[in-house]
MIDOSE-1310 file (N, C-alpha, C; in nm, 2 decimals, decimal comma, always signed):
residues 263
mtkn	+6,09/+4,34/+5,14/+6,14/+4,43/+5,05/+6,13/+4,58/+5,07; +6,16/+4,62/+5,04/+6,20/+4,79/+5,03/+6,09/+4,83/+4,87; +6,00/+4,91/+4,95/+5,94/+4,99/+4,85/+5,97/+5,00/+4,71; +6,10/+5,04/+4,72/+6,20/+5,08/+4,57/+6,25/+4,92/+4,53
qdnk	+6,26/+4,85/+4,58/+6,28/+4,69/+4,52/+6,14/+4,65/+4,46; +6,03/+4,66/+4,53/+5,93/+4,63/+4,48/+5,87/+4,74/+4,36; +5,90/+4,87/+4,33/+5,92/+4,89/+4,21/+5,97/+4,87/+4,11; +6,10/+4,85/+4,11/+6,15/+4,82/+4,04/+6,14/+4,67/+3,94
kknv	+6,09/+4,56/+4,06/+6,00/+4,42/+4,00/+5,90/+4,47/+3,91; +5,82/+4,57/+3,97/+5,71/+4,64/+3,86/+5,70/+4,63/+3,77; +5,80/+4,77/+3,78/+5,86/+4,77/+3,66/+5,94/+4,73/+3,52; +6,05/+4,60/+3,57/+6,06/+4,49/+3,49/+5,89/+4,39/+3,44
lsvt	+5,82/+4,34/+3,50/+5,72/+4,28/+3,48/+5,63/+4,35/+3,39; +5,63/+4,48/+3,40/+5,56/+4,55/+3,27/+5,66/+4,58/+3,13; +5,76/+4,59/+3,16/+5,86/+4,58/+3,03/+5,84/+4,43/+2,96; +5,90/+4,31/+3,01/+5,88/+4,20/+3,01/+5,72/+4,16/+2,91
saym	+5,62/+4,21/+3,00/+5,49/+4,19/+2,95/+5,52/+4,25/+2,83; +5,52/+4,36/+2,81/+5,52/+4,48/+2,67/+5,56/+4,40/+2,55; +5,70/+4,36/+2,59/+5,78/+4,25/+2,46/+5,73/+4,18/+2,48; +5,66/+4,08/+2,49/+5,60/+3,94/+2,49/+5,45/+3,97/+2,41
dnia	+5,38/+4,08/+2,45/+5,31/+4,10/+2,39/+5,27/+4,18/+2,24; +5,41/+4,29/+2,23/+5,43/+4,32/+2,11/+5,47/+4,22/+2,02; +5,53/+4,09/+2,04/+5,50/+3,96/+2,01/+5,38/+3,91/+1,96; +5,35/+3,90/+1,98/+5,16/+3,84/+2,03/+5,11/+3,94/+1,92
rrfd	+5,13/+4,09/+1,91/+5,01/+4,14/+1,79/+5,09/+4,12/+1,70; +5,19/+4,06/+1,62/+5,20/+3,97/+1,49/+5,13/+3,86/+1,44; +5,07/+3,80/+1,58/+4,96/+3,74/+1,54/+4,83/+3,78/+1,58; +4,80/+3,90/+1,59/+4,70/+3,96/+1,63/+4,65/+3,84/+1,76
rkfs	+4,72/+3,86/+1,83/+4,72/+3,78/+1,96/+4,72/+3,92/+2,08; +4,66/+3,85/+2,21/+4,68/+3,92/+2,34/+4,72/+3,81/+2,45; +4,79/+3,87/+2,51/+4,83/+3,79/+2,67/+4,81/+3,84/+2,75; +4,74/+3,95/+2,79/+4,75/+4,04/+2,93/+4,61/+3,92/+3,00
nrks	+4,52/+3,89/+2,95/+4,45/+3,79/+3,02/+4,47/+3,70/+3,07; +4,55/+3,60/+3,08/+4,61/+3,48/+3,06/+4,69/+3,48/+3,22; +4,71/+3,38/+3,31/+4,74/+3,35/+3,40/+4,86/+3,25/+3,36; +4,89/+3,21/+3,27/+5,01/+3,12/+3,21/+5,04/+3,23/+3,10
mmfa	+5,19/+3,25/+3,07/+5,18/+3,31/+2,95/+5,32/+3,26/+2,90; +5,33/+3,24/+2,74/+5,50/+3,16/+2,75/+5,50/+3,22/+2,57; +5,68/+3,26/+2,61/+5,72/+3,26/+2,45/+5,88/+3,21/+2,45; +5,90/+3,12/+2,36/+6,03/+3,09/+2,30/+6,05/+3,12/+2,14
agri	+6,20/+3,13/+2,13/+6,30/+3,13/+2,01/+6,37/+3,04/+2,04; +6,36/+2,98/+1,93/+6,53/+2,84/+1,86/+6,51/+2,76/+1,75; +6,56/+2,66/+1,81/+6,57/+2,55/+1,67/+6,48/+2,44/+1,72; +6,44/+2,43/+1,63/+6,39/+2,23/+1,65/+6,54/+2,16/+1,65
csai	+6,47/+2,02/+1,74/+6,65/+1,97/+1,77/+6,58/+1,81/+1,76; +6,44/+1,80/+1,75/+6,44/+1,67/+1,73/+6,35/+1,66/+1,64; +6,27/+1,47/+1,61/+6,17/+1,49/+1,51/+6,03/+1,53/+1,54; +5,95/+1,54/+1,44/+5,82/+1,60/+1,47/+5,67/+1,49/+1,44
yeav	+5,64/+1,48/+1,54/+5,57/+1,40/+1,56/+5,40/+1,41/+1,57; +5,28/+1,30/+1,55/+5,20/+1,36/+1,61/+5,12/+1,27/+1,74; +5,05/+1,36/+1,83/+5,05/+1,25/+1,95/+4,91/+1,32/+2,00; +4,83/+1,28/+2,08/+4,70/+1,27/+2,14/+4,68/+1,35/+2,26
inde	+4,68/+1,50/+2,30/+4,65/+1,52/+2,47/+4,51/+1,57/+2,52; +4,47/+1,50/+2,59/+4,34/+1,57/+2,60/+4,24/+1,55/+2,48; +4,26/+1,42/+2,41/+4,10/+1,41/+2,30/+4,16/+1,49/+2,19; +4,24/+1,57/+2,22/+4,31/+1,67/+2,10/+4,42/+1,63/+2,03
hyyk	+4,43/+1,65/+1,90/+4,55/+1,60/+1,86/+4,66/+1,72/+1,79; +4,83/+1,70/+1,84/+4,87/+1,80/+1,82/+5,04/+1,76/+1,75; +5,11/+1,86/+1,69/+5,22/+1,80/+1,64/+5,33/+1,86/+1,79; +5,41/+1,76/+1,87/+5,52/+1,77/+1,89/+5,67/+1,73/+1,89
fmle	+5,72/+1,82/+1,94/+5,89/+1,81/+1,92/+5,98/+1,88/+2,03; +6,03/+1,94/+2,04/+6,16/+1,97/+2,11/+6,23/+2,12/+2,07; +6,25/+2,17/+2,14/+6,28/+2,34/+2,05/+6,37/+2,33/+2,18; +6,52/+2,38/+2,14/+6,63/+2,42/+2,15/+6,68/+2,55/+2,20
cdrk	+6,65/+2,64/+2,30/+6,64/+2,79/+2,32/+6,81/+2,80/+2,35; +6,84/+2,90/+2,33/+6,97/+2,96/+2,37/+7,00/+3,04/+2,46; +7,04/+3,00/+2,60/+7,05/+3,10/+2,75/+7,16/+3,21/+2,70; +7,15/+3,31/+2,80/+7,24/+3,47/+2,80/+7,39/+3,36/+2,79
gdns	+7,41/+3,26/+2,88/+7,59/+3,20/+2,84/+7,54/+3,13/+2,74; +7,68/+3,02/+2,79/+7,67/+2,93/+2,67/+7,58/+2,80/+2,66; +7,49/+2,80/+2,78/+7,45/+2,70/+2,76/+7,29/+2,67/+2,71; +7,18/+2,59/+2,68/+7,08/+2,62/+2,61/+6,95/+2,51/+2,73
dvip	+6,86/+2,53/+2,69/+6,75/+2,48/+2,75/+6,71/+2,42/+2,61; +6,64/+2,29/+2,61/+6,56/+2,20/+2,55/+6,41/+2,16/+2,58; +6,35/+2,22/+2,51/+6,16/+2,22/+2,59/+6,07/+2,14/+2,48; +5,99/+2,09/+2,53/+5,88/+2,03/+2,45/+5,76/+2,12/+2,45
vair	+5,76/+2,09/+2,31/+5,63/+2,21/+2,26/+5,53/+2,14/+2,17; +5,38/+2,20/+2,15/+5,26/+2,10/+2,13/+5,25/+2,22/+2,04; +5,21/+2,15/+1,91/+5,13/+2,28/+1,85/+5,00/+2,20/+1,77; +4,86/+2,22/+1,83/+4,72/+2,20/+1,74/+4,76/+2,18/+1,60
tenn	+4,70/+2,02/+1,60/+4,70/+1,99/+1,41/+4,61/+2,09/+1,33; +4,52/+2,13/+1,41/+4,42/+2,20/+1,34/+4,40/+2,28/+1,30; +4,45/+2,36/+1,15/+4,46/+2,47/+1,09/+4,56/+2,50/+1,06; +4,70/+2,36/+1,11/+4,81/+2,40/+1,12/+4,87/+2,31/+1,03
shfv	+4,83/+2,25/+0,95/+4,89/+2,09/+0,85/+5,00/+2,16/+0,81; +4,98/+2,27/+0,74/+5,11/+2,33/+0,69/+5,25/+2,33/+0,78; +5,20/+2,32/+0,87/+5,33/+2,32/+0,97/+5,45/+2,27/+0,91; +5,39/+2,09/+0,90/+5,48/+2,02/+0,92/+5,53/+2,01/+0,74
kfak	+5,52/+2,11/+0,63/+5,53/+2,08/+0,53/+5,71/+2,18/+0,53; +5,72/+2,28/+0,64/+5,82/+2,37/+0,62/+5,91/+2,36/+0,76; +5,85/+2,29/+0,87/+5,90/+2,25/+0,99/+6,00/+2,12/+0,97; +6,10/+2,15/+1,03/+6,18/+2,00/+1,02/+6,33/+2,00/+1,09
fgte	+6,40/+1,90/+1,13/+6,50/+1,94/+1,22/+6,59/+2,12/+1,16; +6,60/+2,16/+1,27/+6,74/+2,30/+1,24/+6,63/+2,38/+1,25; +6,51/+2,38/+1,16/+6,43/+2,48/+1,20/+6,37/+2,60/+1,27; +6,45/+2,77/+1,27/+6,39/+2,86/+1,37/+6,28/+2,88/+1,39
ltli	+6,21/+2,88/+1,51/+6,13/+2,92/+1,51/+6,08/+3,01/+1,64; +5,98/+3,12/+1,64/+5,98/+3,22/+1,72/+5,78/+3,16/+1,75; +5,76/+3,11/+1,93/+5,64/+3,08/+1,91/+5,62/+3,15/+2,02; +5,45/+3,20/+2,04/+5,39/+3,24/+2,21/+5,28/+3,14/+2,23
gtfr	+5,25/+3,12/+2,34/+5,15/+3,02/+2,39/+5,18/+3,04/+2,54; +5,09/+2,93/+2,63/+5,18/+2,90/+2,74/+5,21/+2,81/+2,78; +5,26/+2,78/+2,92/+5,32/+2,70/+3,00/+5,21/+2,62/+3,05; +5,20/+2,45/+2,98/+5,09/+2,36/+3,05/+5,17/+2,22/+3,16
srdw	+5,08/+2,22/+3,20/+5,10/+2,13/+3,29/+4,99/+1,99/+3,30; +5,04/+1,83/+3,25/+4,93/+1,70/+3,25/+4,94/+1,63/+3,35; +4,86/+1,59/+3,45/+4,84/+1,46/+3,49/+4,79/+1,32/+3,37; +4,86/+1,25/+3,36/+4,85/+1,12/+3,29/+4,86/+1,00/+3,37
tdeh	+4,81/+0,89/+3,28/+4,84/+0,75/+3,35/+4,85/+0,65/+3,22; +4,96/+0,61/+3,20/+4,97/+0,52/+3,07/+4,93/+0,39/+3,06; +4,94/+0,28/+2,95/+4,88/+0,17/+2,98/+4,93/+0,08/+3,11; +5,05/+0,09/+3,14/+5,09/-0,02/+3,24/+5,07/+0,05/+3,34
gthh	+4,98/+0,17/+3,40/+4,94/+0,21/+3,51/+5,03/+0,35/+3,59; +5,14/+0,35/+3,54/+5,25/+0,38/+3,59/+5,17/+0,59/+3,58; +5,22/+0,65/+3,65/+5,13/+0,85/+3,65/+5,30/+0,85/+3,59; +5,21/+1,02/+3,55/+5,33/+1,06/+3,47/+5,24/+1,23/+3,50
lehy	+5,35/+1,28/+3,52/+5,34/+1,46/+3,49/+5,40/+1,54/+3,42; +5,34/+1,57/+3,33/+5,39/+1,64/+3,20/+5,41/+1,80/+3,22; +5,52/+1,83/+3,16/+5,53/+2,02/+3,13/+5,60/+2,02/+2,97; +5,49/+2,10/+2,90/+5,56/+2,15/+2,79/+5,48/+2,27/+2,78
mead	+5,51/+2,30/+2,68/+5,46/+2,48/+2,61/+5,38/+2,42/+2,51; +5,23/+2,46/+2,51/+5,13/+2,47/+2,39/+5,20/+2,58/+2,32; +5,15/+2,57/+2,18/+5,18/+2,76/+2,12/+5,08/+2,72/+2,06; +5,01/+2,85/+2,06/+4,93/+2,88/+1,97/+4,95/+2,92/+1,88
cydf	+5,09/+3,04/+1,86/+5,10/+3,05/+1,71/+5,25/+3,10/+1,71; +5,31/+3,08/+1,56/+5,46/+3,11/+1,51/+5,45/+3,11/+1,44; +5,63/+3,17/+1,44/+5,66/+3,22/+1,25/+5,79/+3,16/+1,27; +5,82/+3,13/+1,14/+5,97/+3,10/+1,10/+6,13/+3,17/+1,10
sldf	+6,10/+3,22/+1,23/+6,22/+3,40/+1,18/+6,19/+3,39/+1,31; +6,36/+3,41/+1,34/+6,40/+3,51/+1,47/+6,45/+3,66/+1,47; +6,41/+3,74/+1,36/+6,46/+3,84/+1,31/+6,39/+3,96/+1,41; +6,28/+3,93/+1,48/+6,23/+4,04/+1,56/+6,20/+3,99/+1,69
iddk	+6,35/+3,92/+1,73/+6,41/+3,91/+1,87/+6,48/+3,98/+1,98; +6,43/+4,03/+2,03/+6,54/+4,12/+2,12/+6,62/+4,04/+2,20; +6,79/+4,06/+2,19/+6,89/+4,01/+2,27/+6,89/+4,05/+2,40; +6,81/+4,14/+2,48/+6,78/+4,19/+2,58/+6,76/+4,07/+2,64
fdkn	+6,63/+4,02/+2,64/+6,55/+3,91/+2,68/+6,64/+3,76/+2,67; +6,55/+3,70/+2,78/+6,54/+3,56/+2,75/+6,51/+3,51/+2,60; +6,57/+3,39/+2,56/+6,51/+3,35/+2,47/+6,40/+3,26/+2,51; +6,35/+3,25/+2,66/+6,23/+3,17/+2,65/+6,21/+3,23/+2,77
ivil	+6,08/+3,28/+2,77/+6,00/+3,38/+2,92/+5,88/+3,28/+2,95; +5,87/+3,27/+3,09/+5,74/+3,19/+3,13/+5,68/+3,34/+3,28; +5,58/+3,41/+3,22/+5,52/+3,43/+3,35/+5,37/+3,38/+3,40; +5,35/+3,33/+3,51/+5,25/+3,29/+3,58/+5,21/+3,37/+3,70
tgyi	+5,08/+3,34/+3,72/+5,04/+3,42/+3,83/+4,92/+3,27/+3,94; +5,01/+3,26/+4,05/+4,88/+3,13/+4,10/+4,94/+3,13/+4,26; +4,90/+3,06/+4,32/+4,94/+3,03/+4,47/+5,03/+2,91/+4,46; +5,05/+2,97/+4,56/+5,19/+2,88/+4,65/+5,12/+2,75/+4,71
ctdp	+5,15/+2,63/+4,65/+5,07/+2,51/+4,70/+5,15/+2,41/+4,76; +5,25/+2,46/+4,81/+5,36/+2,38/+4,88/+5,45/+2,44/+4,96; +5,44/+2,46/+5,10/+5,56/+2,55/+5,16/+5,70/+2,52/+5,15; +5,79/+2,66/+5,10/+5,89/+2,64/+5,01/+5,99/+2,56/+5,08
mikv	+6,06/+2,51/+5,00/+6,16/+2,41/+5,10/+6,30/+2,46/+5,05; +6,42/+2,47/+5,12/+6,54/+2,52/+5,10/+6,65/+2,46/+5,14; +6,75/+2,45/+5,03/+6,85/+2,35/+5,04/+7,01/+2,38/+4,97; +7,10/+2,33/+5,03/+7,24/+2,41/+4,93/+7,27/+2,27/+4,79
tknk	+7,28/+2,34/+4,70/+7,35/+2,23/+4,61/+7,49/+2,26/+4,65; +7,54/+2,09/+4,55/+7,65/+2,06/+4,56/+7,79/+2,13/+4,54; +7,75/+2,27/+4,47/+7,79/+2,35/+4,45/+7,81/+2,51/+4,52; +7,74/+2,47/+4,59/+7,71/+2,59/+4,76/+7,60/+2,69/+4,70
rtit	+7,54/+2,67/+4,62/+7,45/+2,77/+4,61/+7,34/+2,71/+4,67; +7,26/+2,85/+4,73/+7,12/+2,81/+4,80/+7,00/+2,81/+4,65; +6,89/+2,72/+4,69/+6,81/+2,70/+4,64/+6,62/+2,67/+4,71; +6,55/+2,75/+4,64/+6,41/+2,71/+4,74/+6,33/+2,61/+4,63
eyrl	+6,29/+2,55/+4,64/+6,18/+2,47/+4,58/+6,06/+2,52/+4,60; +5,94/+2,49/+4,51/+5,80/+2,54/+4,52/+5,70/+2,50/+4,43; +5,58/+2,49/+4,48/+5,47/+2,45/+4,33/+5,38/+2,57/+4,35; +5,38/+2,58/+4,20/+5,27/+2,70/+4,15/+5,13/+2,64/+4,14
avdn	+5,04/+2,67/+4,20/+4,93/+2,65/+4,14/+4,84/+2,75/+4,05; +4,78/+2,70/+3,92/+4,78/+2,83/+3,83/+4,68/+2,79/+3,76; +4,53/+2,84/+3,77/+4,40/+2,82/+3,73/+4,43/+2,84/+3,54; +4,41/+2,74/+3,47/+4,41/+2,74/+3,30/+4,30/+2,85/+3,21
lnhe	+4,30/+2,85/+3,10/+4,17/+2,89/+3,02/+4,07/+2,82/+3,05; +4,06/+2,70/+3,12/+3,97/+2,60/+3,10/+3,88/+2,57/+3,27; +3,92/+2,70/+3,40/+3,93/+2,70/+3,49/+3,95/+2,60/+3,57; +4,09/+2,48/+3,52/+4,13/+2,41/+3,57/+4,27/+2,40/+3,63
teyf	+4,26/+2,35/+3,78/+4,44/+2,43/+3,84/+4,53/+2,32/+3,76; +4,63/+2,42/+3,71/+4,80/+2,33/+3,68/+4,86/+2,33/+3,80; +4,98/+2,27/+3,80/+5,08/+2,24/+3,90/+5,20/+2,32/+3,86; +5,31/+2,37/+3,87/+5,42/+2,41/+3,82/+5,55/+2,37/+3,92
pila	+5,66/+2,32/+3,92/+5,81/+2,40/+4,00/+5,84/+2,49/+3,96; +5,88/+2,58/+4,06/+5,92/+2,71/+4,08/+6,07/+2,68/+4,17; +6,17/+2,73/+4,09/+6,34/+2,72/+4,16/+6,33/+2,87/+4,20; +6,41/+2,92/+4,30/+6,46/+3,07/+4,33/+6,58/+3,05/+4,39
wgkr	+6,73/+3,11/+4,32/+6,81/+3,11/+4,37/+6,87/+3,21/+4,44; +7,02/+3,20/+4,58/+7,07/+3,31/+4,63/+7,00/+3,38/+4,73; +7,01/+3,52/+4,74/+6,93/+3,57/+4,82/+6,78/+3,59/+4,79; +6,75/+3,55/+4,70/+6,57/+3,55/+4,63/+6,53/+3,41/+4,68
avqi	+6,60/+3,34/+4,69/+6,56/+3,19/+4,78/+6,52/+3,20/+4,91; +6,69/+3,26/+4,99/+6,63/+3,26/+5,10/+6,51/+3,35/+5,17; +6,49/+3,49/+5,10/+6,38/+3,58/+5,16/+6,20/+3,50/+5,09; +6,23/+3,40/+5,01/+6,11/+3,32/+4,97/+6,08/+3,27/+5,09
mren	+6,19/+3,17/+5,14/+6,18/+3,04/+5,24/+6,11/+3,11/+5,36; +6,15/+3,28/+5,40/+6,14/+3,33/+5,54/+6,00/+3,37/+5,52; +5,94/+3,44/+5,41/+5,84/+3,49/+5,39/+5,74/+3,48/+5,37; +5,74/+3,38/+5,29/+5,65/+3,29/+5,23/+5,61/+3,18/+5,25
kcgd	+5,47/+3,11/+5,22/+5,41/+2,99/+5,27/+5,30/+2,98/+5,19; +5,22/+2,84/+5,23/+5,12/+2,77/+5,12/+5,02/+2,92/+5,13; +4,93/+2,85/+5,03/+4,86/+2,98/+5,02/+4,86/+3,12/+4,99; +4,96/+3,22/+4,97/+5,06/+3,30/+4,91/+5,00/+3,30/+4,72
kfiv	+4,98/+3,42/+4,69/+5,01/+3,44/+4,60/+5,08/+3,51/+4,51; +5,12/+3,46/+4,41/+5,26/+3,51/+4,35/+5,26/+3,54/+4,21; +5,29/+3,68/+4,10/+5,34/+3,61/+4,01/+5,45/+3,58/+3,99; +5,51/+3,52/+3,89/+5,66/+3,44/+3,89/+5,70/+3,46/+3,70
vgrl	+5,83/+3,53/+3,70/+5,86/+3,53/+3,58/+6,00/+3,51/+3,58; +6,00/+3,37/+3,50/+6,14/+3,36/+3,46/+6,14/+3,20/+3,36; +6,27/+3,14/+3,37/+6,30/+3,10/+3,18/+6,26/+2,88/+3,24; +6,19/+2,88/+3,18/+6,19/+2,71/+3,16/+6,30/+2,63/+3,15
qsrp	+6,33/+2,55/+3,24/+6,50/+2,53/+3,25/+6,48/+2,34/+3,26; +6,56/+2,34/+3,16/+6,51/+2,15/+3,14/+6,70/+2,07/+3,24; +6,62/+1,99/+3,32/+6,77/+1,98/+3,38/+6,75/+1,84/+3,39; +6,87/+1,78/+3,31/+6,88/+1,61/+3,30/+6,93/+1,57/+3,44
ykkk	+6,87/+1,45/+3,46/+6,89/+1,33/+3,61/+6,86/+1,18/+3,59; +6,85/+1,13/+3,69/+6,90/+0,96/+3,67/+6,85/+0,96/+3,85; +6,71/+0,85/+3,82/+6,63/+0,83/+3,90/+6,76/+0,73/+3,99; +6,80/+0,78/+4,12/+6,81/+0,60/+4,18/+6,83/+0,52/+4,20
stgn	+6,67/+0,52/+4,18/+6,58/+0,36/+4,21/+6,65/+0,25/+4,08; +6,64/+0,31/+4,00/+6,62/+0,28/+3,81/+6,75/+0,24/+3,76; +6,82/+0,36/+3,80/+6,93/+0,44/+3,71/+6,88/+0,49/+3,58; +6,74/+0,51/+3,54/+6,69/+0,53/+3,46/+6,72/+0,69/+3,37
sfva	+6,77/+0,75/+3,30/+6,72/+0,89/+3,28/+6,64/+1,02/+3,25; +6,61/+1,07/+3,29/+6,52/+1,16/+3,27/+6,53/+1,29/+3,25; +6,45/+1,39/+3,22/+6,48/+1,53/+3,23/+6,35/+1,62/+3,29; +6,38/+1,72/+3,37/+6,31/+1,78/+3,47/+6,27/+1,88/+3,40
yevs	+6,15/+1,94/+3,40/+6,16/+2,08/+3,35/+6,07/+2,18/+3,49; +6,14/+2,31/+3,52/+6,13/+2,35/+3,62/+6,14/+2,54/+3,57; +6,07/+2,63/+3,62/+6,08/+2,73/+3,61/+6,18/+2,81/+3,70; +6,29/+2,85/+3,62/+6,39/+2,91/+3,75/+6,36/+3,06/+3,71
stft	+6,32/+3,11/+3,83/+6,26/+3,24/+3,86/+6,37/+3,38/+3,85; +6,32/+3,46/+3,74/+6,39/+3,59/+3,74/+6,35/+3,66/+3,89; +6,25/+3,64/+3,91/+6,22/+3,76/+3,99/+6,02/+3,72/+4,03; +6,01/+3,75/+4,14/+5,86/+3,69/+4,20/+5,75/+3,84/+4,23
ihvn	+5,65/+3,86/+4,20/+5,60/+3,94/+4,29/+5,48/+3,90/+4,37; +5,46/+3,92/+4,53/+5,40/+3,86/+4,64/+5,26/+3,97/+4,59; +5,17/+3,87/+4,54/+5,01/+3,96/+4,50/+4,98/+3,98/+4,64; +4,92/+3,91/+4,70/+4,85/+3,92/+4,85/+4,93/+3,95/+5,00
ernr	+4,97/+4,06/+5,02/+5,03/+4,04/+5,12/+4,95/+4,05/+5,24; +4,91/+3,94/+5,33/+4,83/+3,97/+5,47/+4,85/+4,12/+5,55; +4,77/+4,15/+5,60/+4,80/+4,26/+5,69/+4,79/+4,21/+5,83; +4,82/+4,28/+5,94/+4,82/+4,22/+6,06/+4,70/+4,16/+6,11
dgkr	+4,62/+4,16/+6,08/+4,54/+4,10/+6,14/+4,47/+3,99/+6,05; +4,56/+3,95/+5,97/+4,54/+3,87/+5,89/+4,43/+3,85/+5,77; +4,38/+3,96/+5,72/+4,33/+4,00/+5,65/+4,41/+4,02/+5,52; +4,35/+4,00/+5,38/+4,45/+3,99/+5,25/+4,45/+4,16/+5,21
gekr	+4,55/+4,20/+5,14/+4,61/+4,30/+5,09/+4,49/+4,30/+4,96; +4,37/+4,33/+4,96/+4,30/+4,33/+4,82/+4,35/+4,45/+4,73; +4,35/+4,56/+4,75/+4,39/+4,67/+4,72/+4,51/+4,66/+4,67; +4,64/+4,60/+4,71/+4,76/+4,55/+4,64/+4,76/+4,44/+4,56
dtli	+4,66/+4,34/+4,51/+4,60/+4,27/+4,48/+4,53/+4,31/+4,34; +4,52/+4,43/+4,35/+4,45/+4,50/+4,24/+4,57/+4,58/+4,14; +4,65/+4,60/+4,23/+4,71/+4,74/+4,18/+4,87/+4,61/+4,11; +4,87/+4,52/+4,13/+4,99/+4,41/+4,04/+4,89/+4,38/+3,99
nntv	+4,74/+4,34/+3,95/+4,71/+4,29/+3,83/+4,69/+4,38/+3,74; +4,68/+4,51/+3,78/+4,67/+4,62/+3,65/+4,82/+4,67/+3,60; +4,88/+4,65/+3,66/+5,05/+4,66/+3,65/+5,07/+4,56/+3,51; +5,06/+4,43/+3,52/+5,06/+4,34/+3,45/+4,93/+4,39/+3,30
trga	+4,87/+4,40/+3,32/+4,76/+4,49/+3,20/+4,79/+4,57/+3,16; +4,85/+4,71/+3,20/+4,90/+4,81/+3,14/+5,03/+4,76/+3,09; +5,08/+4,68/+3,14/+5,27/+4,61/+3,03/+5,23/+4,56/+2,93; +5,13/+4,46/+2,97/+5,06/+4,33/+2,80/+5,09/+4,47/+2,70
hsg	+4,98/+4,59/+2,72/+4,92/+4,67/+2,63/+4,99/+4,81/+2,61; +5,14/+4,81/+2,65/+5,21/+4,91/+2,66/+5,28/+4,93/+2,51; +5,37/+4,99/+2,48/+5,44/+4,98/+2,31/+5,38/+5,00/+2,21
């Protein structure tokens, strides 16, 4: 990657972080100290029900977020019931919402012993309006900082598009590690495959993508949730002697902090 390309990515990261933090300020919140940050704006497109996650009670529902084209993504959302009892008084099918929070991952086993890996947005705050949304940005944005925990795998789709898949390990606010599937497309996919490997530290900026599929063994239909990356920044570039570039790590982290508090 050239220096100009690297600077361009850092500038876009700063602008995106500032946009998300400006929204967070409306709720007296800050984003900059999190390794998982998410913003979403759309319409409720399912029933709202109560569920228990890790012994805590939540309202859960699906939110439809328009893409820049003609399609949309439908993403699962969870909001704590505590101090949010008024939410269900006003929220219903079709209600417009702006949400800020984190992208979460959860492993759990049902009563039949079947293992599940669940991805969803945990919303900290919400607003029943889309009035302050900037159309220049995606309607859902995810920023993750973590380590590649599987070597990137490249393949070509039926539409002849090149894609690389890998998983990112991210520490949550409780210092527990959560795992997220990441996709990269085209030239970016090839670059990640060639230049990066398990253990590299990354900042990933992208959109939470919902992808329906059928399991071949059973024919059952499911929906996969993956972060379709807009761009990535390699935080720890190894030097020729094998040591990690700690100065570069500090530089990128400072870029995130400055961007999130600007504007």
